[in-house]
C-alpha positions as CSV (number, residue, x, y, z in Angstrom):
1,M,-14.2,6.4,-0.7
2,E,-14.8,3.1,-1.9
3,N,-11.9,0.6,-1.5
4,C,-10.3,-0.8,-4.6
5,K,-11.2,-4.3,-5.3
6,V,-8.6,-6.7,-6.4
7,F,-9.0,-10.0,-8.4
8,I,-6.7,-12.8,-8.6
9,S,-6.6,-15.6,-11.4
10,T,-4.1,-18.1,-12.6
11,I,-4.2,-18.4,-16.3
12,P,-4.8,-21.9,-17.4
13,F,-2.0,-24.3,-19.2
14,L,-4.5,-25.7,-21.5
15,Q,-3.5,-26.0,-24.9
16,E,-4.9,-24.3,-28.1
17,G,-8.4,-25.4,-28.6
18,K,-8.9,-27.0,-25.1
19,L,-10.2,-23.8,-23.4
20,S,-13.7,-23.7,-24.1
21,P,-16.0,-21.0,-23.3
22,V,-18.9,-22.4,-20.9
23,V,-21.7,-21.2,-18.9
24,Y,-20.9,-21.4,-15.1
25,K,-23.8,-22.3,-13.0
26,P,-23.7,-20.7,-9.3
27,I,-23.6,-23.3,-6.5
28,G,-24.5,-21.7,-3.1
29,N,-24.1,-18.1,-4.2
30,S,-26.8,-16.3,-6.6
31,R,-24.1,-13.4,-6.9
32,L,-22.1,-15.7,-9.2
33,E,-25.0,-15.9,-11.7
34,Y,-23.6,-15.3,-15.4
35,S,-25.6,-16.2,-18.2
36,K,-22.9,-15.6,-20.9
37,E,-20.0,-18.0,-21.9
38,T,-16.6,-17.6,-20.7
39,R,-13.4,-19.2,-20.3
40,F,-12.6,-18.0,-16.8
41,P,-14.6,-18.2,-13.6
42,I,-13.2,-15.0,-12.3
43,I,-15.4,-13.2,-15.0
44,P,-18.7,-14.2,-13.1
45,L,-16.9,-13.3,-9.8
46,I,-16.1,-9.9,-11.1
47,N,-19.4,-9.4,-12.5
48,G,-21.1,-10.4,-9.4
49,Y,-19.1,-8.2,-6.8
50,A,-18.1,-5.3,-8.8
51,N,-20.4,-2.6,-9.2
52,R,-20.5,0.2,-11.8
53,G,-17.9,2.8,-11.0
54,D,-16.0,0.4,-8.8
55,K,-12.2,0.5,-9.1
56,V,-10.9,-2.9,-9.9
57,R,-7.2,-4.2,-10.3
58,V,-6.8,-7.8,-11.6
59,L,-3.7,-9.9,-10.7
60,A,-3.0,-12.8,-13.3
61,I,-0.7,-15.4,-12.4
62,L,1.2,-16.8,-15.4
63,A,3.9,-19.5,-15.8
64,D,7.3,-18.1,-16.9
65,G,9.7,-19.7,-19.1
66,E,10.0,-21.6,-22.7
67,M,8.2,-24.7,-21.7
68,S,4.9,-25.8,-23.1
69,N,2.9,-24.7,-19.9
70,A,4.4,-21.2,-20.2
71,V,3.9,-20.7,-23.8
72,N,-0.1,-21.7,-23.3
73,T,-0.7,-19.7,-20.3
74,K,0.9,-16.4,-22.1
75,R,-1.2,-17.3,-25.2
76,N,-4.5,-17.8,-23.2
77,F,-3.6,-14.3,-21.4
78,Y,-3.2,-12.3,-24.6
79,A,-5.9,-14.1,-26.8
80,Y,-8.7,-14.9,-24.2
81,F,-8.2,-13.5,-20.6
82,E,-7.2,-9.9,-21.3
83,P,-9.9,-9.4,-24.1
84,E,-12.7,-11.0,-21.6
85,I,-11.7,-8.6,-18.8
86,S,-11.8,-5.7,-20.9
87,D,-15.1,-6.3,-22.5
88,L,-16.8,-7.1,-19.1
89,V,-15.0,-3.8,-17.7
90,R,-16.4,-1.8,-20.4
91,Q,-19.9,-3.4,-20.4
92,N,-20.3,-3.0,-16.6
93,G,-18.8,0.5,-16.2
94,L,-16.0,-0.6,-14.1
95,E,-12.6,1.6,-13.6
96,L,-9.8,-0.8,-14.3
97,E,-6.7,0.4,-12.8
98,N,-4.7,-2.2,-14.6
99,I,-4.2,-6.1,-15.3
100,E,-0.9,-6.8,-13.4
101,K,1.1,-10.0,-14.5
102,I,2.7,-12.1,-11.8
103,F,5.1,-14.5,-13.5
104,T,6.0,-17.9,-11.7
105,P,8.4,-20.6,-12.8
106,D,6.8,-23.5,-14.1
107,S,8.3,-25.6,-11.3
108,E,7.2,-26.8,-8.1
109,D,10.3,-26.6,-5.9
110,I,10.0,-24.6,-2.9
111,D,11.8,-21.6,-4.0
112,S,9.5,-21.0,-6.8
113,H,6.3,-21.6,-4.3
114,L,7.6,-18.9,-1.8
115,K,8.5,-16.3,-4.5
116,L,4.8,-16.8,-5.8
117,F,3.9,-16.1,-2.3
118,S,5.9,-13.3,-1.8
119,D,4.8,-11.9,-5.1
120,I,1.1,-12.2,-4.5
121,A,1.3,-10.7,-0.9
122,E,3.4,-7.7,-2.2
123,A,0.9,-7.0,-4.8
124,I,-1.8,-6.6,-2.3
125,N,-2.1,-3.0,-0.6
126,P,-3.7,-2.0,2.8
127,G,-7.3,-1.1,2.5
128,E,-7.9,-3.4,-0.6
129,D,-11.0,-5.8,-1.0
130,V,-9.7,-9.0,-2.4
131,Y,-11.7,-11.6,-4.4
132,A,-9.8,-14.9,-5.8
133,C,-10.4,-17.8,-8.4
134,I,-8.7,-21.0,-7.4
135,T,-9.6,-23.1,-10.4
136,Y,-6.4,-23.1,-12.8
137,G,-2.8,-23.8,-12.4
138,T,-0.9,-26.7,-10.6
139,K,-2.2,-28.4,-7.6
140,P,0.2,-26.5,-5.2
141,M,-0.7,-23.1,-6.8
142,P,-4.1,-22.7,-5.0
143,I,-2.5,-23.5,-1.6
144,V,0.3,-20.9,-2.4
145,L,-2.4,-18.5,-3.3
146,T,-4.7,-19.1,-0.2
147,M,-1.7,-19.0,2.1
148,A,-0.8,-15.4,0.8
149,L,-4.5,-14.4,0.9
150,N,-4.3,-15.4,4.9
151,Y,-1.0,-13.6,5.2
152,V,-2.3,-10.2,4.0
153,Y,-5.5,-10.6,5.8
154,K,-3.9,-11.2,9.2
155,L,-0.9,-8.7,8.5
156,K,-1.9,-5.9,6.4
157,K,-4.1,-3.2,7.6
158,D,-8.0,-3.3,6.5
159,I,-7.7,-6.0,4.1
160,S,-11.1,-7.8,3.3
161,I,-11.3,-11.0,1.6
162,G,-14.7,-10.9,-0.3
163,C,-15.1,-14.2,-2.1
164,T,-13.0,-17.0,-3.3
165,V,-14.5,-19.2,-6.0
166,Y,-13.6,-22.6,-7.8
167,G,-14.9,-23.4,-11.4
168,R,-15.6,-27.0,-12.3
169,F,-15.9,-28.3,-16.0
170,P,-18.0,-31.5,-16.1
171,H,-16.1,-33.4,-18.7
172,I,-18.2,-36.2,-18.8
173,D,-21.0,-34.0,-20.4
174,E,-19.1,-31.4,-22.4
175,D,-21.9,-30.9,-24.8
176,T,-24.1,-28.9,-22.3
177,K,-21.2,-26.6,-22.1
178,T,-22.6,-25.9,-18.4
179,S,-19.9,-25.9,-15.8
180,F,-20.3,-25.0,-12.1
181,I,-18.8,-22.4,-10.1
182,Y,-18.6,-22.9,-6.2
183,D,-18.1,-20.3,-3.6
184,T,-15.1,-21.6,-1.6
185,T,-15.0,-18.4,0.8
186,S,-15.8,-20.6,3.9
187,L,-12.8,-22.7,3.3
188,F,-10.5,-19.5,3.3
189,Y,-12.0,-18.6,6.9
190,M,-11.7,-22.0,8.2
191,D,-8.0,-21.5,8.8
192,S,-8.7,-18.5,11.2
193,I,-11.3,-20.6,12.9
194,V,-8.9,-23.4,13.3
195,N,-6.3,-21.1,14.9
196,K,-9.0,-20.0,17.3
197,L,-10.1,-23.2,18.1
198,S,-6.5,-24.2,19.3
199,T,-7.1,-21.7,22.1
200,M,-10.7,-22.9,23.2
201,R,-11.7,-26.2,24.9
202,A,-14.0,-27.2,22.4
203,S,-15.4,-30.9,23.0
204,D,-16.8,-31.0,19.5
205,P,-14.6,-28.6,17.0
206,A,-16.6,-29.6,14.0
207,K,-19.9,-28.2,15.3
208,V,-18.0,-25.0,16.3
209,I,-16.5,-24.5,12.8
210,K,-20.1,-24.8,11.3
211,L,-21.5,-22.5,13.8
212,M,-18.6,-19.9,13.1
213,L,-19.4,-20.4,9.3
214,G,-23.0,-20.1,9.7
215,Y,-24.2,-23.6,9.3
216,E,-25.3,-24.4,12.6
217,T,-27.5,-22.5,15.2
218,T,-26.2,-21.4,18.5
219,E,-28.2,-23.7,20.5
220,D,-27.1,-26.7,18.8
221,T,-23.4,-25.5,19.3
222,C,-23.0,-24.1,22.5
223,N,-23.1,-27.4,24.3
224,G,-19.7,-28.2,22.4
225,V,-17.7,-25.5,24.2
226,E,-16.7,-26.3,27.7
């Protein structure tokens, strides 16, 4: 039986009229090719990694409260995110289990970060394939999301981290409506690699990291490990 695929995205804080639809040009991963305009890099990610008939879940992280960020994120969720997900699911013949909202206080204190970490980790079930977009949110939020992914990958049974992405909007050339989507999965796996390197005697750890990520040949790198 095919594993359920879970896609995680933070909903942006952008004000009304600022969240423009664009075409995301993939950098380094052709599976992220998506010719249509979208407001969310998670859309090309789902399109590239969920096949017809796949069972998918979507976890949407929203700011909570009455401040402007929370108001904006809720509007962007209901007005844009939820309809775009529904359209893609219908067009691609996917089986959507649900779109689950994870609310986090609009605050950068440690209690808020720990709660978000816990809520993300608890929302991911053993045996699921996980994909994530780290584009939107405050600067600490992608760090918290990555930590939660590392936690479930290492401590929950049969978790696979399929792909993580970052969408970049070129503000200096907005008229083109072309943005870029980067595959950042290698950055996720670097944490595990660094942990492994701590138990190795590597004279050139940078080369070992490149080897493990597939950027160096064995011959080039093996001399770096004693």
